[in-house]
C-alpha positions, 0 to 999 in steps of 0.5 A: 890671250886676246880671245880670253879678254874678249870672252870676259868682256862679253860676260861682263857686258851680259851681266851688266845688261842683266842687271839693267833689265832687272832694275827696269822690270823691278821699277815697273812692279814698284810703280804698280805696287805704289799705285795699289798701296795708294788705292788701299790707303784711300779705301782704308781712310774712307773706312776709318772715317765711316767707322768714326761717324758710326762710333760717334753716333752709336758707339759705347764709351769703351769704343769711343775711348779706343778711337781716342787712343788711336788719335781720332777726335771723338766727341764725348757725347752728341748733342741731345736730339730735340723731341717734339 
């Protein structure tokens, strides 16, 4: 009977250590995932800002309306260029 109890405790201990190892490894992957996600978010934000500048400069009204619907502040028209 005592051997059976000791065997059960060893199985439980191995199970608990396995779960702890899984959480430890998972946390490392989560950290890398969050760093990658933040990097991609920064790149996407820069891309949107550059696209917004191009839309203001060269975009037609339909494209400007799409950006307005997405919540970006796009002026209706640019100030006319002064010609000499």
